[in-house]
PyMOL CGO cylinders between C-alpha atoms (Angstrom):
from pymol import cmd
from pymol.cgo import CYLINDER

trace = [
    CYLINDER, -21.65, -2.17, 13.97, -19.62, 1.10, 15.59, 0.3, 1, 1, 1, 1, 1, 1,
    CYLINDER, -19.62, 1.10, 15.59, -17.90, 0.90, 18.54, 0.3, 1, 1, 1, 1, 1, 1,
    CYLINDER, -17.90, 0.90, 18.54, -18.83, 2.68, 21.26, 0.3, 1, 1, 1, 1, 1, 1,
    CYLINDER, -18.83, 2.68, 21.26, -17.68, 3.00, 24.91, 0.3, 1, 1, 1, 1, 1, 1,
    CYLINDER, -17.68, 3.00, 24.91, -19.75, 0.37, 26.15, 0.3, 1, 1, 1, 1, 1, 1,
    CYLINDER, -19.75, 0.37, 26.15, -18.41, -2.38, 23.47, 0.3, 1, 1, 1, 1, 1, 1,
    CYLINDER, -18.41, -2.38, 23.47, -14.83, -2.23, 24.17, 0.3, 1, 1, 1, 1, 1, 1,
    CYLINDER, -14.83, -2.23, 24.17, -11.95, 0.66, 24.30, 0.3, 1, 1, 1, 1, 1, 1,
    CYLINDER, -11.95, 0.66, 24.30, -9.67, 1.65, 20.87, 0.3, 1, 1, 1, 1, 1, 1,
    CYLINDER, -9.67, 1.65, 20.87, -7.08, -0.30, 20.30, 0.3, 1, 1, 1, 1, 1, 1,
    CYLINDER, -7.08, -0.30, 20.30, -3.66, 1.18, 20.59, 0.3, 1, 1, 1, 1, 1, 1,
    CYLINDER, -3.66, 1.18, 20.59, -1.13, 0.93, 17.81, 0.3, 1, 1, 1, 1, 1, 1,
    CYLINDER, -1.13, 0.93, 17.81, 0.65, -1.90, 19.88, 0.3, 1, 1, 1, 1, 1, 1,
    CYLINDER, 0.65, -1.90, 19.88, -1.81, -4.03, 20.49, 0.3, 1, 1, 1, 1, 1, 1,
    CYLINDER, -1.81, -4.03, 20.49, -3.37, -3.72, 16.61, 0.3, 1, 1, 1, 1, 1, 1,
    CYLINDER, -3.37, -3.72, 16.61, 0.41, -4.99, 15.81, 0.3, 1, 1, 1, 1, 1, 1,
    CYLINDER, 0.41, -4.99, 15.81, 0.27, -7.63, 18.50, 0.3, 1, 1, 1, 1, 1, 1,
    CYLINDER, 0.27, -7.63, 18.50, -2.81, -9.38, 18.02, 0.3, 1, 1, 1, 1, 1, 1,
    CYLINDER, -2.81, -9.38, 18.02, -1.35, -9.65, 14.18, 0.3, 1, 1, 1, 1, 1, 1,
    CYLINDER, -1.35, -9.65, 14.18, 1.57, -10.84, 14.85, 0.3, 1, 1, 1, 1, 1, 1,
    CYLINDER, 1.57, -10.84, 14.85, 0.81, -13.54, 17.65, 0.3, 1, 1, 1, 1, 1, 1,
    CYLINDER, 0.81, -13.54, 17.65, -1.64, -15.08, 16.15, 0.3, 1, 1, 1, 1, 1, 1,
    CYLINDER, -1.64, -15.08, 16.15, 0.46, -15.21, 12.60, 0.3, 1, 1, 1, 1, 1, 1,
    CYLINDER, 0.46, -15.21, 12.60, 3.85, -16.78, 14.93, 0.3, 1, 1, 1, 1, 1, 1,
    CYLINDER, 3.85, -16.78, 14.93, 1.72, -19.80, 16.00, 0.3, 1, 1, 1, 1, 1, 1,
    CYLINDER, 1.72, -19.80, 16.00, 1.25, -20.46, 12.34, 0.3, 1, 1, 1, 1, 1, 1,
    CYLINDER, 1.25, -20.46, 12.34, 4.24, -19.82, 11.13, 0.3, 1, 1, 1, 1, 1, 1,
    CYLINDER, 4.24, -19.82, 11.13, 5.85, -22.50, 14.21, 0.3, 1, 1, 1, 1, 1, 1,
    CYLINDER, 5.85, -22.50, 14.21, 3.95, -25.42, 12.63, 0.3, 1, 1, 1, 1, 1, 1,
    CYLINDER, 3.95, -25.42, 12.63, 4.79, -26.99, 8.56, 0.3, 1, 1, 1, 1, 1, 1,
    CYLINDER, 4.79, -26.99, 8.56, 1.19, -27.56, 9.44, 0.3, 1, 1, 1, 1, 1, 1,
    CYLINDER, 1.19, -27.56, 9.44, 0.64, -23.55, 9.40, 0.3, 1, 1, 1, 1, 1, 1,
    CYLINDER, 0.64, -23.55, 9.40, 2.96, -22.83, 7.02, 0.3, 1, 1, 1, 1, 1, 1,
    CYLINDER, 2.96, -22.83, 7.02, 1.60, -24.90, 4.10, 0.3, 1, 1, 1, 1, 1, 1,
    CYLINDER, 1.60, -24.90, 4.10, -0.41, -22.24, 2.35, 0.3, 1, 1, 1, 1, 1, 1,
    CYLINDER, -0.41, -22.24, 2.35, 2.37, -19.45, 2.56, 0.3, 1, 1, 1, 1, 1, 1,
    CYLINDER, 2.37, -19.45, 2.56, 5.53, -21.25, 0.59, 0.3, 1, 1, 1, 1, 1, 1,
    CYLINDER, 5.53, -21.25, 0.59, 4.23, -20.11, -2.62, 0.3, 1, 1, 1, 1, 1, 1,
    CYLINDER, 4.23, -20.11, -2.62, 5.38, -17.02, -4.42, 0.3, 1, 1, 1, 1, 1, 1,
    CYLINDER, 5.38, -17.02, -4.42, 2.49, -14.99, -5.91, 0.3, 1, 1, 1, 1, 1, 1,
    CYLINDER, 2.49, -14.99, -5.91, 2.00, -15.13, -10.10, 0.3, 1, 1, 1, 1, 1, 1,
    CYLINDER, 2.00, -15.13, -10.10, 2.40, -11.11, -9.29, 0.3, 1, 1, 1, 1, 1, 1,
    CYLINDER, 2.40, -11.11, -9.29, 5.25, -10.67, -7.53, 0.3, 1, 1, 1, 1, 1, 1,
    CYLINDER, 5.25, -10.67, -7.53, 7.24, -13.24, -10.03, 0.3, 1, 1, 1, 1, 1, 1,
    CYLINDER, 7.24, -13.24, -10.03, 6.36, -11.05, -12.73, 0.3, 1, 1, 1, 1, 1, 1,
    CYLINDER, 6.36, -11.05, -12.73, 7.27, -7.94, -11.30, 0.3, 1, 1, 1, 1, 1, 1,
    CYLINDER, 7.27, -7.94, -11.30, 11.00, -9.28, -11.45, 0.3, 1, 1, 1, 1, 1, 1,
    CYLINDER, 11.00, -9.28, -11.45, 10.56, -8.74, -15.24, 0.3, 1, 1, 1, 1, 1, 1,
    CYLINDER, 10.56, -8.74, -15.24, 10.48, -4.68, -14.54, 0.3, 1, 1, 1, 1, 1, 1,
    CYLINDER, 10.48, -4.68, -14.54, 12.68, -4.97, -12.09, 0.3, 1, 1, 1, 1, 1, 1,
    CYLINDER, 12.68, -4.97, -12.09, 15.26, -6.53, -14.83, 0.3, 1, 1, 1, 1, 1, 1,
    CYLINDER, 15.26, -6.53, -14.83, 14.47, -4.41, -16.93, 0.3, 1, 1, 1, 1, 1, 1,
    CYLINDER, 14.47, -4.41, -16.93, 15.11, -1.19, -14.49, 0.3, 1, 1, 1, 1, 1, 1,
    CYLINDER, 15.11, -1.19, -14.49, 18.57, -2.82, -13.16, 0.3, 1, 1, 1, 1, 1, 1,
    CYLINDER, 18.57, -2.82, -13.16, 17.00, -3.00, -9.81, 0.3, 1, 1, 1, 1, 1, 1,
    CYLINDER, 17.00, -3.00, -9.81, 19.07, -4.63, -6.58, 0.3, 1, 1, 1, 1, 1, 1,
    CYLINDER, 19.07, -4.63, -6.58, 17.97, -4.07, -3.48, 0.3, 1, 1, 1, 1, 1, 1,
    CYLINDER, 17.97, -4.07, -3.48, 14.24, -4.96, -2.92, 0.3, 1, 1, 1, 1, 1, 1,
    CYLINDER, 14.24, -4.96, -2.92, 12.63, -5.15, 0.86, 0.3, 1, 1, 1, 1, 1, 1,
    CYLINDER, 12.63, -5.15, 0.86, 10.20, -7.69, 1.60, 0.3, 1, 1, 1, 1, 1, 1,
    CYLINDER, 10.20, -7.69, 1.60, 7.70, -6.05, 4.57, 0.3, 1, 1, 1, 1, 1, 1,
    CYLINDER, 7.70, -6.05, 4.57, 5.92, -8.51, 6.40, 0.3, 1, 1, 1, 1, 1, 1,
    CYLINDER, 5.92, -8.51, 6.40, 7.85, -11.35, 4.99, 0.3, 1, 1, 1, 1, 1, 1,
    CYLINDER, 7.85, -11.35, 4.99, 5.91, -14.61, 7.11, 0.3, 1, 1, 1, 1, 1, 1,
    CYLINDER, 5.91, -14.61, 7.11, 7.49, -17.75, 6.54, 0.3, 1, 1, 1, 1, 1, 1,
    CYLINDER, 7.49, -17.75, 6.54, 9.73, -16.16, 3.34, 0.3, 1, 1, 1, 1, 1, 1,
    CYLINDER, 9.73, -16.16, 3.34, 8.17, -17.43, -0.14, 0.3, 1, 1, 1, 1, 1, 1,
    CYLINDER, 8.17, -17.43, -0.14, 8.98, -13.93, -2.00, 0.3, 1, 1, 1, 1, 1, 1,
    CYLINDER, 8.98, -13.93, -2.00, 12.50, -13.03, 0.07, 0.3, 1, 1, 1, 1, 1, 1,
    CYLINDER, 12.50, -13.03, 0.07, 13.71, -16.42, -0.83, 0.3, 1, 1, 1, 1, 1, 1,
    CYLINDER, 13.71, -16.42, -0.83, 12.17, -16.05, -4.50, 0.3, 1, 1, 1, 1, 1, 1,
    CYLINDER, 12.17, -16.05, -4.50, 13.19, -12.55, -4.88, 0.3, 1, 1, 1, 1, 1, 1,
    CYLINDER, 13.19, -12.55, -4.88, 16.96, -13.50, -3.47, 0.3, 1, 1, 1, 1, 1, 1,
    CYLINDER, 16.96, -13.50, -3.47, 16.90, -16.66, -6.31, 0.3, 1, 1, 1, 1, 1, 1,
    CYLINDER, 16.90, -16.66, -6.31, 16.42, -13.64, -9.18, 0.3, 1, 1, 1, 1, 1, 1,
    CYLINDER, 16.42, -13.64, -9.18, 19.56, -12.71, -7.65, 0.3, 1, 1, 1, 1, 1, 1,
    CYLINDER, 19.56, -12.71, -7.65, 18.29, -9.37, -6.33, 0.3, 1, 1, 1, 1, 1, 1,
    CYLINDER, 18.29, -9.37, -6.33, 19.62, -7.93, -2.43, 0.3, 1, 1, 1, 1, 1, 1,
    CYLINDER, 19.62, -7.93, -2.43, 16.99, -9.03, -0.25, 0.3, 1, 1, 1, 1, 1, 1,
    CYLINDER, 16.99, -9.03, -0.25, 16.17, -7.67, 3.73, 0.3, 1, 1, 1, 1, 1, 1,
    CYLINDER, 16.17, -7.67, 3.73, 13.04, -8.77, 4.67, 0.3, 1, 1, 1, 1, 1, 1,
    CYLINDER, 13.04, -8.77, 4.67, 11.19, -7.29, 7.95, 0.3, 1, 1, 1, 1, 1, 1,
    CYLINDER, 11.19, -7.29, 7.95, 8.47, -9.58, 10.48, 0.3, 1, 1, 1, 1, 1, 1,
    CYLINDER, 8.47, -9.58, 10.48, 7.93, -9.23, 13.54, 0.3, 1, 1, 1, 1, 1, 1,
    CYLINDER, 7.93, -9.23, 13.54, 7.49, -12.86, 14.26, 0.3, 1, 1, 1, 1, 1, 1,
    CYLINDER, 7.49, -12.86, 14.26, 10.46, -14.97, 15.51, 0.3, 1, 1, 1, 1, 1, 1,
    CYLINDER, 10.46, -14.97, 15.51, 9.28, -18.10, 14.29, 0.3, 1, 1, 1, 1, 1, 1,
    CYLINDER, 9.28, -18.10, 14.29, 8.78, -16.71, 11.22, 0.3, 1, 1, 1, 1, 1, 1,
    CYLINDER, 8.78, -16.71, 11.22, 12.02, -15.01, 10.29, 0.3, 1, 1, 1, 1, 1, 1,
    CYLINDER, 12.02, -15.01, 10.29, 13.58, -18.01, 11.50, 0.3, 1, 1, 1, 1, 1, 1,
    CYLINDER, 13.58, -18.01, 11.50, 12.15, -20.32, 8.70, 0.3, 1, 1, 1, 1, 1, 1,
    CYLINDER, 12.15, -20.32, 8.70, 12.95, -17.80, 6.31, 0.3, 1, 1, 1, 1, 1, 1,
    CYLINDER, 12.95, -17.80, 6.31, 17.05, -17.82, 7.68, 0.3, 1, 1, 1, 1, 1, 1,
    CYLINDER, 17.05, -17.82, 7.68, 16.79, -21.49, 7.99, 0.3, 1, 1, 1, 1, 1, 1,
    CYLINDER, 16.79, -21.49, 7.99, 15.13, -21.86, 4.12, 0.3, 1, 1, 1, 1, 1, 1,
    CYLINDER, 15.13, -21.86, 4.12, 17.54, -19.29, 3.31, 0.3, 1, 1, 1, 1, 1, 1,
    CYLINDER, 17.54, -19.29, 3.31, 20.65, -21.10, 4.39, 0.3, 1, 1, 1, 1, 1, 1,
    CYLINDER, 20.65, -21.10, 4.39, 19.80, -24.39, 3.18, 0.3, 1, 1, 1, 1, 1, 1,
    CYLINDER, 19.80, -24.39, 3.18, 19.06, -22.75, -0.60, 0.3, 1, 1, 1, 1, 1, 1,
    CYLINDER, 19.06, -22.75, -0.60, 22.59, -21.05, 0.07, 0.3, 1, 1, 1, 1, 1, 1,
    CYLINDER, 22.59, -21.05, 0.07, 20.99, -17.49, -0.89, 0.3, 1, 1, 1, 1, 1, 1,
    CYLINDER, 20.99, -17.49, -0.89, 21.92, -14.23, 2.05, 0.3, 1, 1, 1, 1, 1, 1,
    CYLINDER, 21.92, -14.23, 2.05, 18.52, -12.59, 2.86, 0.3, 1, 1, 1, 1, 1, 1,
    CYLINDER, 18.52, -12.59, 2.86, 19.02, -9.61, 5.82, 0.3, 1, 1, 1, 1, 1, 1,
    CYLINDER, 19.02, -9.61, 5.82, 16.67, -10.25, 8.46, 0.3, 1, 1, 1, 1, 1, 1,
    CYLINDER, 16.67, -10.25, 8.46, 15.13, -7.28, 10.67, 0.3, 1, 1, 1, 1, 1, 1,
    CYLINDER, 15.13, -7.28, 10.67, 12.09, -7.42, 13.36, 0.3, 1, 1, 1, 1, 1, 1,
    CYLINDER, 12.09, -7.42, 13.36, 10.19, -4.54, 12.51, 0.3, 1, 1, 1, 1, 1, 1,
    CYLINDER, 10.19, -4.54, 12.51, 6.77, -3.57, 11.91, 0.3, 1, 1, 1, 1, 1, 1,
    CYLINDER, 6.77, -3.57, 11.91, 5.08, -2.38, 8.49, 0.3, 1, 1, 1, 1, 1, 1,
    CYLINDER, 5.08, -2.38, 8.49, 4.27, 1.06, 9.45, 0.3, 1, 1, 1, 1, 1, 1,
    CYLINDER, 4.27, 1.06, 9.45, 7.79, 2.41, 11.16, 0.3, 1, 1, 1, 1, 1, 1,
    CYLINDER, 7.79, 2.41, 11.16, 10.80, 1.11, 8.69, 0.3, 1, 1, 1, 1, 1, 1,
    CYLINDER, 10.80, 1.11, 8.69, 14.24, 1.70, 10.44, 0.3, 1, 1, 1, 1, 1, 1,
    CYLINDER, 14.24, 1.70, 10.44, 15.89, 2.14, 6.83, 0.3, 1, 1, 1, 1, 1, 1,
    CYLINDER, 15.89, 2.14, 6.83, 18.01, 5.24, 6.19, 0.3, 1, 1, 1, 1, 1, 1,
    CYLINDER, 18.01, 5.24, 6.19, 15.65, 6.99, 3.08, 0.3, 1, 1, 1, 1, 1, 1,
    CYLINDER, 15.65, 6.99, 3.08, 16.14, 5.94, -0.58, 0.3, 1, 1, 1, 1, 1, 1,
    CYLINDER, 16.14, 5.94, -0.58, 17.77, 3.14, 0.46, 0.3, 1, 1, 1, 1, 1, 1,
    CYLINDER, 17.77, 3.14, 0.46, 15.81, 0.16, -1.67, 0.3, 1, 1, 1, 1, 1, 1,
    CYLINDER, 15.81, 0.16, -1.67, 14.55, 0.30, -5.53, 0.3, 1, 1, 1, 1, 1, 1,
    CYLINDER, 14.55, 0.30, -5.53, 11.38, -2.08, -4.89, 0.3, 1, 1, 1, 1, 1, 1,
    CYLINDER, 11.38, -2.08, -4.89, 8.97, -2.73, -1.73, 0.3, 1, 1, 1, 1, 1, 1,
    CYLINDER, 8.97, -2.73, -1.73, 6.46, -5.66, -1.31, 0.3, 1, 1, 1, 1, 1, 1,
    CYLINDER, 6.46, -5.66, -1.31, 4.27, -6.03, 1.05, 0.3, 1, 1, 1, 1, 1, 1,
    CYLINDER, 4.27, -6.03, 1.05, 1.77, -8.86, 0.27, 0.3, 1, 1, 1, 1, 1, 1,
    CYLINDER, 1.77, -8.86, 0.27, -1.26, -8.85, 2.12, 0.3, 1, 1, 1, 1, 1, 1,
    CYLINDER, -1.26, -8.85, 2.12, 0.09, -7.00, 5.11, 0.3, 1, 1, 1, 1, 1, 1,
    CYLINDER, 0.09, -7.00, 5.11, -0.39, -3.43, 5.12, 0.3, 1, 1, 1, 1, 1, 1,
    CYLINDER, -0.39, -3.43, 5.12, -4.43, -3.32, 5.78, 0.3, 1, 1, 1, 1, 1, 1,
    CYLINDER, -4.43, -3.32, 5.78, -3.73, -5.05, 9.24, 0.3, 1, 1, 1, 1, 1, 1,
    CYLINDER, -3.73, -5.05, 9.24, -4.74, -1.84, 11.50, 0.3, 1, 1, 1, 1, 1, 1,
    CYLINDER, -4.74, -1.84, 11.50, -6.82, 0.87, 11.03, 0.3, 1, 1, 1, 1, 1, 1,
    CYLINDER, -6.82, 0.87, 11.03, -6.13, 4.18, 8.50, 0.3, 1, 1, 1, 1, 1, 1,
    CYLINDER, -6.13, 4.18, 8.50, -3.36, 6.20, 10.48, 0.3, 1, 1, 1, 1, 1, 1,
    CYLINDER, -3.36, 6.20, 10.48, -1.59, 2.95, 10.20, 0.3, 1, 1, 1, 1, 1, 1,
    CYLINDER, -1.59, 2.95, 10.20, -1.87, 2.09, 6.55, 0.3, 1, 1, 1, 1, 1, 1,
    CYLINDER, -1.87, 2.09, 6.55, -1.37, 5.72, 5.99, 0.3, 1, 1, 1, 1, 1, 1,
    CYLINDER, -1.37, 5.72, 5.99, 2.47, 5.09, 7.70, 0.3, 1, 1, 1, 1, 1, 1,
    CYLINDER, 2.47, 5.09, 7.70, 2.91, 2.19, 6.16, 0.3, 1, 1, 1, 1, 1, 1,
    CYLINDER, 2.91, 2.19, 6.16, 2.57, 3.94, 2.82, 0.3, 1, 1, 1, 1, 1, 1,
    CYLINDER, 2.57, 3.94, 2.82, 4.44, 7.10, 4.03, 0.3, 1, 1, 1, 1, 1, 1,
    CYLINDER, 4.44, 7.10, 4.03, 7.58, 4.36, 5.29, 0.3, 1, 1, 1, 1, 1, 1,
    CYLINDER, 7.58, 4.36, 5.29, 7.33, 2.66, 2.05, 0.3, 1, 1, 1, 1, 1, 1,
    CYLINDER, 7.33, 2.66, 2.05, 7.25, 6.00, -0.44, 0.3, 1, 1, 1, 1, 1, 1,
    CYLINDER, 7.25, 6.00, -0.44, 10.46, 7.23, 2.24, 0.3, 1, 1, 1, 1, 1, 1,
    CYLINDER, 10.46, 7.23, 2.24, 12.65, 4.20, 1.77, 0.3, 1, 1, 1, 1, 1, 1,
    CYLINDER, 12.65, 4.20, 1.77, 12.50, 3.78, -2.02, 0.3, 1, 1, 1, 1, 1, 1,
    CYLINDER, 12.50, 3.78, -2.02, 14.92, 5.59, -4.90, 0.3, 1, 1, 1, 1, 1, 1,
    CYLINDER, 14.92, 5.59, -4.90, 13.46, 7.68, -7.13, 0.3, 1, 1, 1, 1, 1, 1,
    CYLINDER, 13.46, 7.68, -7.13, 11.54, 5.61, -9.96, 0.3, 1, 1, 1, 1, 1, 1,
    CYLINDER, 11.54, 5.61, -9.96, 11.05, 2.77, -7.06, 0.3, 1, 1, 1, 1, 1, 1,
    CYLINDER, 11.05, 2.77, -7.06, 8.58, 0.44, -7.64, 0.3, 1, 1, 1, 1, 1, 1,
    CYLINDER, 8.58, 0.44, -7.64, 6.17, -0.43, -4.16, 0.3, 1, 1, 1, 1, 1, 1,
    CYLINDER, 6.17, -0.43, -4.16, 3.70, -3.25, -4.74, 0.3, 1, 1, 1, 1, 1, 1,
    CYLINDER, 3.70, -3.25, -4.74, 1.27, -3.92, -2.08, 0.3, 1, 1, 1, 1, 1, 1,
    CYLINDER, 1.27, -3.92, -2.08, -2.53, -4.98, -1.81, 0.3, 1, 1, 1, 1, 1, 1,
    CYLINDER, -2.53, -4.98, -1.81, -5.06, -3.81, 0.50, 0.3, 1, 1, 1, 1, 1, 1,
    CYLINDER, -5.06, -3.81, 0.50, -8.55, -5.65, 1.66, 0.3, 1, 1, 1, 1, 1, 1,
    CYLINDER, -8.55, -5.65, 1.66, -11.25, -4.63, -0.80, 0.3, 1, 1, 1, 1, 1, 1,
    CYLINDER, -11.25, -4.63, -0.80, -14.73, -3.70, -0.27, 0.3, 1, 1, 1, 1, 1, 1,
    CYLINDER, -14.73, -3.70, -0.27, -16.11, -6.30, -1.51, 0.3, 1, 1, 1, 1, 1, 1,
    CYLINDER, -16.11, -6.30, -1.51, -14.48, -8.56, 0.73, 0.3, 1, 1, 1, 1, 1, 1,
    CYLINDER, -14.48, -8.56, 0.73, -16.77, -11.40, 2.42, 0.3, 1, 1, 1, 1, 1, 1,
    CYLINDER, -16.77, -11.40, 2.42, -15.91, -10.07, 5.48, 0.3, 1, 1, 1, 1, 1, 1,
    CYLINDER, -15.91, -10.07, 5.48, -16.35, -6.29, 4.54, 0.3, 1, 1, 1, 1, 1, 1,
    CYLINDER, -16.35, -6.29, 4.54, -18.43, -4.96, 7.46, 0.3, 1, 1, 1, 1, 1, 1,
    CYLINDER, -18.43, -4.96, 7.46, -18.45, -7.48, 10.18, 0.3, 1, 1, 1, 1, 1, 1,
    CYLINDER, -18.45, -7.48, 10.18, -17.95, -7.46, 13.76, 0.3, 1, 1, 1, 1, 1, 1,
    CYLINDER, -17.95, -7.46, 13.76, -17.27, -3.99, 15.37, 0.3, 1, 1, 1, 1, 1, 1,
    CYLINDER, -17.27, -3.99, 15.37, -16.16, -1.17, 13.09, 0.3, 1, 1, 1, 1, 1, 1,
    CYLINDER, -16.16, -1.17, 13.09, -13.83, 0.57, 15.46, 0.3, 1, 1, 1, 1, 1, 1,
    CYLINDER, -13.83, 0.57, 15.46, -12.50, 3.07, 13.17, 0.3, 1, 1, 1, 1, 1, 1,
    CYLINDER, -12.50, 3.07, 13.17, -13.68, 4.25, 9.27, 0.3, 1, 1, 1, 1, 1, 1,
    CYLINDER, -13.68, 4.25, 9.27, -13.13, 1.55, 6.91, 0.3, 1, 1, 1, 1, 1, 1,
    CYLINDER, -13.13, 1.55, 6.91, -11.37, -0.69, 10.07, 0.3, 1, 1, 1, 1, 1, 1,
    CYLINDER, -11.37, -0.69, 10.07, -13.15, -3.58, 11.61, 0.3, 1, 1, 1, 1, 1, 1,
    CYLINDER, -13.15, -3.58, 11.61, -11.90, -6.63, 14.78, 0.3, 1, 1, 1, 1, 1, 1,
    CYLINDER, -11.90, -6.63, 14.78, -14.68, -9.56, 14.76, 0.3, 1, 1, 1, 1, 1, 1,
    CYLINDER, -14.68, -9.56, 14.76, -13.11, -9.97, 18.62, 0.3, 1, 1, 1, 1, 1, 1,
    CYLINDER, -13.11, -9.97, 18.62, -14.84, -14.33, 18.96, 0.3, 1, 1, 1, 1, 1, 1,
    CYLINDER, -14.84, -14.33, 18.96, -11.72, -14.22, 16.04, 0.3, 1, 1, 1, 1, 1, 1,
    CYLINDER, -11.72, -14.22, 16.04, -9.60, -14.83, 19.07, 0.3, 1, 1, 1, 1, 1, 1,
    CYLINDER, -9.60, -14.83, 19.07, -5.92, -13.81, 18.71, 0.3, 1, 1, 1, 1, 1, 1,
    CYLINDER, -5.92, -13.81, 18.71, -7.18, -13.22, 14.62, 0.3, 1, 1, 1, 1, 1, 1,
    CYLINDER, -7.18, -13.22, 14.62, -9.51, -10.51, 16.04, 0.3, 1, 1, 1, 1, 1, 1,
    CYLINDER, -9.51, -10.51, 16.04, -7.12, -7.92, 14.88, 0.3, 1, 1, 1, 1, 1, 1,
    CYLINDER, -7.12, -7.92, 14.88, -7.81, -4.85, 13.68, 0.3, 1, 1, 1, 1, 1, 1,
    CYLINDER, -7.81, -4.85, 13.68, -8.83, -4.82, 9.12, 0.3, 1, 1, 1, 1, 1, 1,
    CYLINDER, -8.83, -4.82, 9.12, -8.82, -2.28, 7.09, 0.3, 1, 1, 1, 1, 1, 1,
    CYLINDER, -8.82, -2.28, 7.09, -10.92, -2.20, 3.75, 0.3, 1, 1, 1, 1, 1, 1,
    CYLINDER, -10.92, -2.20, 3.75, -11.00, -0.01, 1.21, 0.3, 1, 1, 1, 1, 1, 1,
    CYLINDER, -11.00, -0.01, 1.21, -12.61, 0.72, -2.45, 0.3, 1, 1, 1, 1, 1, 1,
    CYLINDER, -12.61, 0.72, -2.45, -10.43, 1.86, -5.98, 0.3, 1, 1, 1, 1, 1, 1,
    CYLINDER, -10.43, 1.86, -5.98, -11.41, 5.04, -4.98, 0.3, 1, 1, 1, 1, 1, 1,
    CYLINDER, -11.41, 5.04, -4.98, -9.92, 5.04, -1.83, 0.3, 1, 1, 1, 1, 1, 1,
    CYLINDER, -9.92, 5.04, -1.83, -7.01, 3.11, -2.56, 0.3, 1, 1, 1, 1, 1, 1,
    CYLINDER, -7.01, 3.11, -2.56, -5.86, 5.83, -5.31, 0.3, 1, 1, 1, 1, 1, 1,
    CYLINDER, -5.86, 5.83, -5.31, -5.98, 8.70, -2.79, 0.3, 1, 1, 1, 1, 1, 1,
    CYLINDER, -5.98, 8.70, -2.79, -3.50, 7.27, -0.42, 0.3, 1, 1, 1, 1, 1, 1,
    CYLINDER, -3.50, 7.27, -0.42, -1.43, 6.61, -2.63, 0.3, 1, 1, 1, 1, 1, 1,
    CYLINDER, -1.43, 6.61, -2.63, -1.67, 9.73, -4.35, 0.3, 1, 1, 1, 1, 1, 1,
    CYLINDER, -1.67, 9.73, -4.35, 2.18, 9.78, -3.80, 0.3, 1, 1, 1, 1, 1, 1,
    CYLINDER, 2.18, 9.78, -3.80, 2.83, 7.79, -6.36, 0.3, 1, 1, 1, 1, 1, 1,
    CYLINDER, 2.83, 7.79, -6.36, 2.24, 7.10, -10.04, 0.3, 1, 1, 1, 1, 1, 1,
    CYLINDER, 2.24, 7.10, -10.04, -0.15, 4.49, -10.08, 0.3, 1, 1, 1, 1, 1, 1,
    CYLINDER, -0.15, 4.49, -10.08, 1.20, 1.30, -12.94, 0.3, 1, 1, 1, 1, 1, 1,
    CYLINDER, 1.20, 1.30, -12.94, -2.01, -1.17, -11.88, 0.3, 1, 1, 1, 1, 1, 1,
    CYLINDER, -2.01, -1.17, -11.88, -4.46, -0.83, -10.02, 0.3, 1, 1, 1, 1, 1, 1,
    CYLINDER, -4.46, -0.83, -10.02, -6.79, -4.16, -10.19, 0.3, 1, 1, 1, 1, 1, 1,
    CYLINDER, -6.79, -4.16, -10.19, -9.76, -5.39, -7.31, 0.3, 1, 1, 1, 1, 1, 1,
    CYLINDER, -9.76, -5.39, -7.31, -9.72, -9.44, -8.03, 0.3, 1, 1, 1, 1, 1, 1,
    CYLINDER, -9.72, -9.44, -8.03, -9.61, -12.50, -6.01, 0.3, 1, 1, 1, 1, 1, 1,
    CYLINDER, -9.61, -12.50, -6.01, -6.88, -14.17, -4.29, 0.3, 1, 1, 1, 1, 1, 1,
    CYLINDER, -6.88, -14.17, -4.29, -7.43, -17.96, -2.33, 0.3, 1, 1, 1, 1, 1, 1,
    CYLINDER, -7.43, -17.96, -2.33, -11.23, -18.44, -3.10, 0.3, 1, 1, 1, 1, 1, 1,
    CYLINDER, -11.23, -18.44, -3.10, -14.63, -16.76, -4.25, 0.3, 1, 1, 1, 1, 1, 1,
    CYLINDER, -14.63, -16.76, -4.25, -15.22, -13.68, -2.39, 0.3, 1, 1, 1, 1, 1, 1,
    CYLINDER, -15.22, -13.68, -2.39, -11.72, -13.18, -1.22, 0.3, 1, 1, 1, 1, 1, 1,
    CYLINDER, -11.72, -13.18, -1.22, -11.17, -10.11, -2.95, 0.3, 1, 1, 1, 1, 1, 1,
    CYLINDER, -11.17, -10.11, -2.95, -7.87, -7.97, -2.70, 0.3, 1, 1, 1, 1, 1, 1,
    CYLINDER, -7.87, -7.97, -2.70, -7.50, -4.60, -4.12, 0.3, 1, 1, 1, 1, 1, 1,
    CYLINDER, -7.50, -4.60, -4.12, -3.43, -5.59, -6.01, 0.3, 1, 1, 1, 1, 1, 1,
    CYLINDER, -3.43, -5.59, -6.01, -1.53, -2.75, -7.20, 0.3, 1, 1, 1, 1, 1, 1,
    CYLINDER, -1.53, -2.75, -7.20, 1.54, -1.91, -8.45, 0.3, 1, 1, 1, 1, 1, 1,
    CYLINDER, 1.54, -1.91, -8.45, 2.99, 2.14, -8.09, 0.3, 1, 1, 1, 1, 1, 1,
    CYLINDER, 2.99, 2.14, -8.09, 6.31, 4.21, -8.98, 0.3, 1, 1, 1, 1, 1, 1,
    CYLINDER, 6.31, 4.21, -8.98, 8.27, 6.53, -6.66, 0.3, 1, 1, 1, 1, 1, 1,
    CYLINDER, 8.27, 6.53, -6.66, 8.23, 9.72, -8.75, 0.3, 1, 1, 1, 1, 1, 1,
    CYLINDER, 8.23, 9.72, -8.75, 11.98, 10.57, -10.16, 0.3, 1, 1, 1, 1, 1, 1,
    CYLINDER, 11.98, 10.57, -10.16, 11.48, 14.38, -9.40, 0.3, 1, 1, 1, 1, 1, 1,
]
cmd.load_cgo(trace, "trace")
């Protein structure tokens, strides 16, 4: 169902981000809310082998949540910077890093506005993050990731697939972007794509891997990709 003037007014970027991070901030503040988000993804673990072969040093975890990937990467010897809009999430990352005797640079930041110099990182990760918004926010996020990567740098991220069980549910506020209002604070925009659309979005990178697979349960389809910033 498409949105019209009688349904609701178009959400601006601040509102989009607000709904997303406030919902997660509530979850990250409790042990129960963090419980399912403490183990790094196998795909991220595997990527460290590629990073090591390329002598990567500086990595950026975009939308780090409670730090499952940031801490893992720090334990592998990388210089890790992690960003998120959730104070509770960042507090937990800080405590976990201190307990593990690791240093992680933390910063409050949105995923589509990275306050870092050009070519600052060898690897940027955005696992289940950059689709929380509309197509314009997604394009900004990809552009920003490319900007802060060094030539030859690796970007690993995920998108919601159009095979996902929630695709098409709720109000379509812009192309491929849906909101389910009854979900309350978690009723923020979600952008969905197919493989063709993902390839077009990533045209400024060299594609290394792209798969459309389930994550936590059947029909929980995500597009997982690994791309490289061209050296020239």
